[in-house]
Backbone atoms as SQL, in Angstrom:
CREATE TABLE atoms (id INTEGER PRIMARY KEY, chain TEXT, resi INTEGER, resn TEXT, atom TEXT, x REAL, y REAL, z REAL);
INSERT INTO atoms VALUES
  (1, 'A', 1, 'MET', 'N', 190.521, 8.702, 59.458),
  (2, 'A', 1, 'MET', 'CA', 190.380, 7.652, 60.209),
  (3, 'A', 1, 'MET', 'C', 190.612, 6.110, 60.179),
  (4, 'A', 2, 'THR', 'N', 191.102, 5.031, 60.297),
  (5, 'A', 2, 'THR', 'CA', 191.651, 3.720, 59.711),
  (6, 'A', 2, 'THR', 'C', 190.542, 2.658, 59.901),
  (7, 'A', 3, 'THR', 'N', 190.476, 1.975, 58.499),
  (8, 'A', 3, 'THR', 'CA', 188.923, 1.259, 58.721),
  (9, 'A', 3, 'THR', 'C', 189.447, 0.087, 58.920),
  (10, 'A', 4, 'LEU', 'N', 188.130, -0.520, 59.674),
  (11, 'A', 4, 'LEU', 'CA', 189.384, -2.058, 59.705),
  (12, 'A', 4, 'LEU', 'C', 188.568, -3.304, 58.476),
  (13, 'A', 5, 'GLN', 'N', 188.950, -4.131, 57.824),
  (14, 'A', 5, 'GLN', 'CA', 188.525, -4.299, 56.710),
  (15, 'A', 5, 'GLN', 'C', 188.306, -6.132, 57.628),
  (16, 'A', 6, 'ILE', 'N', 187.482, -6.711, 57.525),
  (17, 'A', 6, 'ILE', 'CA', 187.061, -8.155, 57.573),
  (18, 'A', 6, 'ILE', 'C', 186.677, -9.007, 56.496),
  (19, 'A', 7, 'GLN', 'N', 186.908, -9.990, 56.411),
  (20, 'A', 7, 'GLN', 'CA', 186.004, -11.138, 55.110),
  (21, 'A', 7, 'GLN', 'C', 185.275, -12.029, 55.744),
  (22, 'A', 8, 'THR', 'N', 184.080, -12.058, 55.519),
  (23, 'A', 8, 'THR', 'CA', 183.435, -12.659, 56.663),
  (24, 'A', 8, 'THR', 'C', 183.355, -14.297, 55.941),
  (25, 'A', 9, 'GLU', 'N', 183.684, -13.977, 54.383),
  (26, 'A', 9, 'GLU', 'CA', 183.280, -15.587, 54.160),
  (27, 'A', 9, 'GLU', 'C', 184.397, -16.581, 54.558),
  (28, 'A', 10, 'ALA', 'N', 185.906, -15.854, 55.287),
  (29, 'A', 10, 'ALA', 'CA', 186.332, -16.775, 56.284),
  (30, 'A', 10, 'ALA', 'C', 185.859, -17.556, 57.331),
  (31, 'A', 11, 'PRO', 'N', 185.765, -18.933, 57.746),
  (32, 'A', 11, 'PRO', 'CA', 185.576, -18.935, 58.400),
  (33, 'A', 11, 'PRO', 'C', 185.628, -18.714, 59.953),
  (34, 'A', 12, 'PHE', 'N', 185.101, -18.582, 60.726),
  (35, 'A', 12, 'PHE', 'CA', 184.731, -18.076, 62.162),
  (36, 'A', 12, 'PHE', 'C', 186.042, -17.963, 63.031),
  (37, 'A', 13, 'ASP', 'N', 186.234, -20.180, 63.361),
  (38, 'A', 13, 'ASP', 'CA', 188.078, -20.061, 63.740),
  (39, 'A', 13, 'ASP', 'C', 188.938, -19.166, 63.060),
  (40, 'A', 14, 'VAL', 'N', 188.855, -19.509, 62.117),
  (41, 'A', 14, 'VAL', 'CA', 189.888, -18.224, 61.135),
  (42, 'A', 14, 'VAL', 'C', 189.447, -17.059, 61.746),
  (43, 'A', 15, 'LEU', 'N', 188.943, -16.069, 62.411),
  (44, 'A', 15, 'LEU', 'CA', 188.804, -14.870, 62.213),
  (45, 'A', 15, 'LEU', 'C', 188.826, -14.605, 63.740),
  (46, 'A', 16, 'LEU', 'N', 188.558, -15.984, 64.525),
  (47, 'A', 16, 'LEU', 'CA', 188.973, -16.087, 66.311),
  (48, 'A', 16, 'LEU', 'C', 190.997, -16.315, 66.464),
  (49, 'A', 17, 'ASP', 'N', 191.553, -16.578, 65.239),
  (50, 'A', 17, 'ASP', 'CA', 192.640, -16.306, 65.136),
  (51, 'A', 17, 'ASP', 'C', 193.391, -15.673, 65.014),
  (52, 'A', 18, 'SER', 'N', 193.026, -15.202, 64.568),
  (53, 'A', 18, 'SER', 'CA', 193.952, -13.545, 63.563),
  (54, 'A', 18, 'SER', 'C', 193.688, -12.292, 64.834),
  (55, 'A', 19, 'LEU', 'N', 192.467, -12.576, 65.892),
  (56, 'A', 19, 'LEU', 'CA', 192.219, -11.955, 67.284),
  (57, 'A', 19, 'LEU', 'C', 193.366, -11.036, 68.477),
  (58, 'A', 20, 'PRO', 'N', 194.483, -12.700, 68.315),
  (59, 'A', 20, 'PRO', 'CA', 195.375, -12.024, 69.433),
  (60, 'A', 20, 'PRO', 'C', 195.874, -10.611, 68.463),
  (61, 'A', 21, 'GLN', 'N', 196.707, -11.052, 67.498),
  (62, 'A', 21, 'GLN', 'CA', 197.436, -9.974, 66.713),
  (63, 'A', 21, 'GLN', 'C', 197.092, -8.586, 65.944),
  (64, 'A', 22, 'LEU', 'N', 195.607, -8.172, 66.674),
  (65, 'A', 22, 'LEU', 'CA', 194.942, -7.243, 66.521),
  (66, 'A', 22, 'LEU', 'C', 195.322, -6.482, 67.978),
  (67, 'A', 23, 'GLY', 'N', 195.892, -4.644, 67.624),
  (68, 'A', 23, 'GLY', 'CA', 195.755, -4.052, 69.115),
  (69, 'A', 23, 'GLY', 'C', 194.810, -3.609, 69.606),
  (70, 'A', 24, 'LEU', 'N', 194.835, -2.813, 70.349),
  (71, 'A', 24, 'LEU', 'CA', 194.001, -2.861, 71.221),
  (72, 'A', 24, 'LEU', 'C', 192.779, -1.624, 70.190),
  (73, 'A', 25, 'ASP', 'N', 193.261, -0.713, 69.463),
  (74, 'A', 25, 'ASP', 'CA', 192.780, 0.278, 68.189),
  (75, 'A', 25, 'ASP', 'C', 191.608, -0.736, 68.183),
  (76, 'A', 26, 'GLU', 'N', 192.392, -1.563, 66.971),
  (77, 'A', 26, 'GLU', 'CA', 191.782, -2.985, 66.191),
  (78, 'A', 26, 'GLU', 'C', 190.808, -3.506, 66.327),
  (79, 'A', 27, 'LEU', 'N', 190.695, -3.749, 67.512),
  (80, 'A', 27, 'LEU', 'CA', 189.840, -4.262, 68.651),
  (81, 'A', 27, 'LEU', 'C', 188.513, -3.329, 68.829),
  (82, 'A', 28, 'ASP', 'N', 188.898, -2.241, 69.229),
  (83, 'A', 28, 'ASP', 'CA', 188.295, -1.231, 69.655),
  (84, 'A', 28, 'ASP', 'C', 187.437, -0.792, 67.835),
  (85, 'A', 29, 'LEU', 'N', 188.274, -0.803, 66.898),
  (86, 'A', 29, 'LEU', 'CA', 187.069, -0.254, 65.933),
  (87, 'A', 29, 'LEU', 'C', 186.082, -1.278, 65.023),
  (88, 'A', 30, 'LEU', 'N', 187.153, -2.898, 65.922),
  (89, 'A', 30, 'LEU', 'CA', 186.030, -4.030, 65.146),
  (90, 'A', 30, 'LEU', 'C', 184.590, -4.044, 66.511),
  (91, 'A', 31, 'ALA', 'N', 185.293, -3.565, 67.783),
  (92, 'A', 31, 'ALA', 'CA', 183.699, -3.720, 68.488),
  (93, 'A', 31, 'ALA', 'C', 182.904, -3.046, 67.778),
  (94, 'A', 32, 'ASN', 'N', 183.064, -1.371, 67.253),
  (95, 'A', 32, 'ASN', 'CA', 182.704, 0.322, 66.953),
  (96, 'A', 32, 'ASN', 'C', 181.763, -1.192, 65.551),
  (97, 'A', 33, 'GLN', 'N', 182.951, -1.325, 65.031),
  (98, 'A', 33, 'GLN', 'CA', 181.853, -1.747, 63.521),
  (99, 'A', 33, 'GLN', 'C', 180.497, -2.519, 64.124),
  (100, 'A', 34, 'VAL', 'N', 181.048, -3.864, 65.745),
  (101, 'A', 34, 'VAL', 'CA', 179.622, -4.785, 64.653),
  (102, 'A', 34, 'VAL', 'C', 178.284, -3.528, 65.352),
  (103, 'A', 35, 'ILE', 'N', 179.252, -2.879, 66.785),
  (104, 'A', 35, 'ILE', 'CA', 177.815, -2.546, 67.005),
  (105, 'A', 35, 'ILE', 'C', 177.393, -1.525, 66.039),
  (106, 'A', 36, 'ARG', 'N', 177.772, -0.819, 65.452),
  (107, 'A', 36, 'ARG', 'CA', 176.648, -0.071, 64.080),
  (108, 'A', 36, 'ARG', 'C', 175.729, -1.050, 63.263),
  (109, 'A', 37, 'LEU', 'N', 176.838, -1.987, 63.528),
  (110, 'A', 37, 'LEU', 'CA', 176.383, -2.704, 61.810),
  (111, 'A', 37, 'LEU', 'C', 174.905, -3.898, 62.954),
  (112, 'A', 38, 'ARG', 'N', 174.928, -4.247, 63.989),
  (113, 'A', 38, 'ARG', 'CA', 173.329, -4.875, 64.556),
  (114, 'A', 38, 'ARG', 'C', 172.403, -3.871, 64.385),
  (115, 'A', 39, 'ALA', 'N', 173.046, -2.327, 64.751),
  (116, 'A', 39, 'ALA', 'CA', 172.177, -1.095, 65.029),
  (117, 'A', 39, 'ALA', 'C', 171.718, -1.079, 63.509),
  (118, 'A', 40, 'GLN', 'N', 172.361, -0.930, 63.043),
  (119, 'A', 40, 'GLN', 'CA', 171.634, -1.335, 61.342),
  (120, 'A', 40, 'GLN', 'C', 170.698, -1.865, 60.689),
  (121, 'A', 41, 'ARG', 'N', 170.308, -3.497, 61.466),
  (122, 'A', 41, 'ARG', 'CA', 169.664, -4.895, 61.584),
  (123, 'A', 41, 'ARG', 'C', 169.143, -4.692, 62.012),
  (124, 'A', 42, 'ASN', 'N', 169.090, -3.773, 63.349),
  (125, 'A', 42, 'ASN', 'CA', 167.417, -3.685, 64.423),
  (126, 'A', 42, 'ASN', 'C', 166.724, -2.521, 63.774),
  (127, 'A', 43, 'ARG', 'N', 167.715, -1.986, 63.638),
  (128, 'A', 43, 'ARG', 'CA', 166.531, -0.333, 61.763),
  (129, 'A', 43, 'ARG', 'C', 165.324, -1.356, 61.346),
  (130, 'A', 44, 'PHE', 'N', 165.738, -2.114, 60.588),
  (131, 'A', 44, 'PHE', 'CA', 165.643, -2.750, 59.835),
  (132, 'A', 44, 'PHE', 'C', 164.360, -4.249, 60.079),
  (133, 'A', 45, 'TYR', 'N', 165.273, -4.761, 60.431),
  (134, 'A', 45, 'TYR', 'CA', 164.400, -5.949, 61.258),
  (135, 'A', 45, 'TYR', 'C', 164.334, -5.953, 63.452),
  (136, 'A', 46, 'PRO', 'N', 163.361, -5.018, 63.670),
  (137, 'A', 46, 'PRO', 'CA', 163.497, -5.086, 65.086),
  (138, 'A', 46, 'PRO', 'C', 163.435, -5.544, 66.586),
  (139, 'A', 47, 'PRO', 'N', 164.019, -6.199, 67.236),
  (140, 'A', 47, 'PRO', 'CA', 163.867, -7.039, 68.199),
  (141, 'A', 47, 'PRO', 'C', 162.520, -7.624, 68.798),
  (142, 'A', 48, 'MET', 'N', 161.529, -5.872, 68.474),
  (143, 'A', 48, 'MET', 'CA', 160.192, -6.462, 69.497),
  (144, 'A', 48, 'MET', 'C', 158.925, -6.948, 68.535),
  (145, 'A', 49, 'ILE', 'N', 159.750, -7.022, 67.246),
  (146, 'A', 49, 'ILE', 'CA', 159.020, -8.120, 65.960),
  (147, 'A', 49, 'ILE', 'C', 159.209, -9.670, 65.965),
  (148, 'A', 50, 'TYR', 'N', 160.572, -9.305, 65.691),
  (149, 'A', 50, 'TYR', 'CA', 161.327, -10.432, 65.531),
  (150, 'A', 50, 'TYR', 'C', 161.856, -11.813, 66.949),
  (151, 'A', 51, 'GLY', 'N', 162.175, -10.560, 67.529),
  (152, 'A', 51, 'GLY', 'CA', 162.525, -11.280, 69.216),
  (153, 'A', 51, 'GLY', 'C', 164.501, -11.728, 68.827),
  (154, 'A', 52, 'ASN', 'N', 164.947, -12.597, 68.937),
  (155, 'A', 52, 'ASN', 'CA', 166.162, -13.759, 68.921),
  (156, 'A', 52, 'ASN', 'C', 166.397, -14.308, 67.271),
  (157, 'A', 53, 'PHE', 'N', 165.582, -13.915, 66.929),
  (158, 'A', 53, 'PHE', 'CA', 165.374, -15.036, 65.175),
  (159, 'A', 53, 'PHE', 'C', 165.213, -13.745, 64.155),
  (160, 'A', 54, 'ALA', 'N', 166.160, -12.641, 64.668),
  (161, 'A', 54, 'ALA', 'CA', 166.163, -11.577, 63.290),
  (162, 'A', 54, 'ALA', 'C', 166.492, -12.178, 62.597),
  (163, 'A', 55, 'PRO', 'N', 166.561, -11.966, 61.093),
  (164, 'A', 55, 'PRO', 'CA', 168.259, -12.653, 59.982),
  (165, 'A', 55, 'PRO', 'C', 169.124, -11.761, 60.092),
  (166, 'A', 56, 'GLU', 'N', 170.280, -12.986, 59.862),
  (167, 'A', 56, 'GLU', 'CA', 171.457, -12.429, 59.978),
  (168, 'A', 56, 'GLU', 'C', 171.769, -11.865, 58.952);
């Protein structure tokens, strides 16, 4: 399985500019990574406690 590495230090607009160069498989991997990271964050900072102010 391929893993997609993203440099989080990159400015957001640079990340957005690179999205059109990604294929559907890479976008799918990226979406799954985001979902997994949000699930991890919510496990440590449940939304019912922190609302929309969960630490990033």
